Backbone as a chain_set.jsonl record, in Angstrom:
{"seq": "MDKDRVKGAKDQAAGSVKEAIGKVTGDKRTEAEGKAQKAGGKVRRKVGEAKDAVRDK", "coords": {"N": [[0.844, -1.175, 0.0], [0.593, 2.147, -0.89], [2.157, 5.05, 0.527], [0.924, 7.478, -0.012], [-1.744, 6.819, -0.266], [-2.451, 6.231, 2.368], [-1.909, 8.666, 3.706], [-3.654, 10.277, 2.291], [-6.163, 9.205, 2.961], [-6.16, 9.794, 5.669], [-6.141, 12.608, 5.603], [-8.595, 13.024, 4.354], [-10.379, 12.099, 6.321], [-9.787, 13.852, 8.452], [-10.494, 16.249, 7.249], [-13.241, 15.874, 6.915], [-14.097, 15.878, 9.578], [-13.356, 18.472, 10.34], [-14.955, 19.946, 8.589], [-17.508, 19.232, 9.523], [-17.414, 20.307, 12.114], [-17.252, 22.994, 11.468], [-19.77, 23.352, 10.29], [-21.492, 22.834, 12.471], [-20.773, 24.831, 14.297], [-21.257, 27.033, 12.805], [-19.253, 28.295, 11.49], [-18.096, 29.409, 8.655], [-15.598, 29.57, 7.428], [-14.004, 27.544, 8.624], [-15.523, 25.376, 7.849], [-15.193, 25.521, 5.051], [-12.423, 25.148, 4.879], [-12.273, 22.539, 5.788], [-13.67, 21.185, 3.757], [-11.911, 21.648, 1.635], [-9.593, 20.35, 2.555], [-10.536, 17.761, 2.688], [-11.073, 17.255, -0.023], [-8.482, 17.469, -1.081], [-7.297, 15.321, 0.215], [-8.691, 13.227, -0.939], [-7.792, 13.343, -3.579], [-5.067, 12.814, -3.174], [-5.22, 10.219, -2.158], [-6.21, 8.865, -4.393], [-4.048, 9.163, -6.119], [-2.188, 7.573, -4.8], [-3.488, 5.1, -5.081], [-3.29, 4.799, -7.841], [-0.518, 4.611, -8.121], [-0.102, 2.197, -6.77], [-1.502, 0.465, -8.478], [0.044, 0.618, -10.82], [2.462, -0.38, -9.881], [1.754, -2.979, -9.216], [1.34, -4.246, -11.621]], "CA": [[0.0, 0.0, 0.0], [1.391, 3.359, -1.04], [1.987, 5.99, 1.64], [-0.022, 8.521, -0.412], [-3.094, 6.325, 0.046], [-2.652, 6.357, 3.809], [-1.99, 10.091, 4.036], [-4.878, 10.79, 1.693], [-7.294, 8.774, 3.786], [-6.078, 10.562, 6.912], [-6.568, 13.965, 5.293], [-10.034, 12.988, 4.103], [-11.058, 11.972, 7.612], [-9.602, 15.106, 9.193], [-11.296, 17.261, 6.562], [-14.65, 15.623, 7.236], [-14.312, 16.329, 10.951], [-13.264, 19.931, 10.334], [-16.15, 20.433, 7.902], [-18.637, 19.051, 10.439], [-17.273, 21.291, 13.19], [-17.62, 24.277, 10.879], [-21.23, 23.386, 10.123], [-22.137, 22.885, 13.789], [-20.498, 26.121, 14.932], [-21.632, 28.118, 11.907], [-18.017, 28.931, 11.022], [-17.987, 29.111, 7.22], [-14.188, 29.4, 7.067], [-13.603, 26.2, 9.049], [-16.235, 24.445, 6.982], [-14.536, 25.555, 3.739], [-11.106, 24.519, 5.042], [-12.517, 21.105, 5.885], [-14.004, 20.698, 2.413], [-10.68, 21.677, 0.83], [-8.71, 19.292, 3.056], [-11.146, 16.49, 2.295], [-10.859, 17.102, -1.461], [-7.061, 17.2, -1.26], [-7.064, 13.949, 0.665], [-9.247, 12.312, -1.939], [-6.864, 13.344, -4.709], [-3.832, 12.128, -2.759], [-5.536, 8.791, -2.06], [-6.316, 8.351, -5.76], [-2.671, 9.083, -6.628], [-1.623, 6.366, -4.183], [-4.106, 3.939, -5.715], [-2.711, 4.668, -9.178], [0.845, 4.096, -7.944], [-0.226, 0.772, -6.446], [-1.925, -0.258, -9.683], [1.193, 0.532, -11.719], [3.457, -1.239, -9.247], [1.264, -4.345, -9.185], [1.257, -4.826, -12.971]], "C": [[0.887, 1.235, 0.0], [1.109, 4.334, 0.103], [1.058, 7.145, 1.281], [-1.462, 8.102, -0.141], [-3.41, 6.541, 1.52], [-2.818, 7.825, 4.199], [-3.261, 10.711, 3.47], [-6.106, 10.429, 2.5], [-7.336, 9.552, 5.095], [-6.568, 11.992, 6.692], [-8.067, 14.035, 5.022], [-10.811, 12.945, 5.414], [-10.969, 13.271, 8.412], [-10.436, 16.223, 8.573], [-12.774, 17.104, 6.853], [-14.991, 16.127, 8.639], [-14.325, 17.856, 10.994], [-14.499, 20.551, 9.676], [-17.37, 20.353, 8.825], [-18.595, 20.067, 11.581], [-17.673, 22.673, 12.685], [-19.123, 24.423, 10.71], [-21.928, 23.577, 11.464], [-21.967, 24.262, 14.425], [-20.916, 27.298, 14.062], [-20.433, 28.88, 11.363], [-17.772, 28.52, 9.572], [-16.537, 28.867, 6.805], [-13.693, 28.002, 7.421], [-14.263, 25.146, 8.169], [-15.563, 24.368, 5.606], [-13.149, 24.901, 3.801], [-11.248, 23.004, 5.11], [-12.831, 20.495, 4.532], [-12.757, 20.624, 1.538], [-9.727, 20.553, 1.255], [-9.234, 17.923, 2.634], [-10.917, 16.227, 0.803], [-9.393, 16.787, -1.762], [-6.696, 15.784, -0.856], [-7.561, 12.927, -0.335], [-8.322, 12.206, -3.146], [-5.603, 12.558, -4.353], [-4.048, 10.613, -2.661], [-5.614, 8.159, -3.443], [-4.937, 8.225, -6.404], [-2.0, 7.829, -6.081], [-2.191, 5.097, -4.791], [-3.519, 3.71, -7.102], [-1.282, 4.125, -9.091], [0.826, 2.618, -7.628], [-0.581, -0.042, -7.671], [-0.763, -0.433, -10.661], [2.228, -0.44, -11.169], [3.044, -2.71, -9.305], [1.221, -5.016, -10.557], [2.561, -5.373, -13.438]], "O": [[1.818, 1.346, 0.798], [-0.019, 4.435, 0.586], [0.457, 7.742, 2.174], [-2.305, 8.941, 0.179], [-4.505, 6.981, 1.873], [-3.744, 8.184, 4.927], [-3.871, 11.573, 4.102], [-6.991, 11.261, 2.699], [-8.408, 9.924, 5.573], [-7.325, 12.523, 7.505], [-8.73, 14.995, 5.415], [-11.787, 13.675, 5.589], [-11.962, 13.728, 8.979], [-11.014, 17.043, 9.285], [-13.484, 18.095, 7.02], [-16.044, 16.728, 8.855], [-15.203, 18.458, 11.613], [-15.023, 21.559, 10.151], [-18.165, 21.29, 8.898], [-19.626, 20.619, 11.965], [-18.348, 23.429, 13.384], [-19.683, 25.491, 10.959], [-22.849, 24.386, 11.58], [-22.903, 24.796, 15.021], [-20.929, 28.438, 14.527], [-20.58, 29.983, 10.836], [-17.298, 27.417, 9.301], [-16.275, 28.046, 5.925], [-13.036, 27.35, 6.609], [-13.64, 24.152, 7.793], [-15.385, 23.279, 5.06], [-12.755, 24.186, 2.88], [-10.431, 22.273, 4.549], [-12.329, 19.424, 4.192], [-12.567, 19.662, 0.793], [-9.129, 19.887, 0.41], [-8.46, 17.038, 2.268], [-10.604, 15.103, 0.412], [-9.098, 15.936, -2.601], [-5.883, 15.13, -1.509], [-6.931, 11.892, -0.551], [-8.096, 11.116, -3.671], [-5.132, 11.736, -5.139], [-3.176, 9.827, -3.031], [-5.138, 7.041, -3.644], [-4.687, 7.281, -7.154], [-1.323, 7.108, -6.815], [-1.465, 4.124, -4.996], [-3.277, 2.57, -7.498], [-0.884, 3.28, -9.893], [1.642, 1.859, -8.151], [-0.027, -1.12, -7.886], [-0.601, -1.497, -11.258], [2.802, -1.233, -11.916], [3.898, -3.588, -9.43], [1.078, -6.236, -10.639], [2.651, -5.892, -14.55]]}, "num_chains": 1, "name": "protein.A"}
């Protein structure tokens, strides 16, 4: 498993938590930061998946 997959999953989870906190508190900035972190994590995870796929072939 590629380390980008792990870091991406971690960032996605942290972004989801941050987004939820922003929604609950009404803090639009925190909510937006969470969405951005979650999206970045998703991209990083996909990069790791692609690296794994190439390595496994």
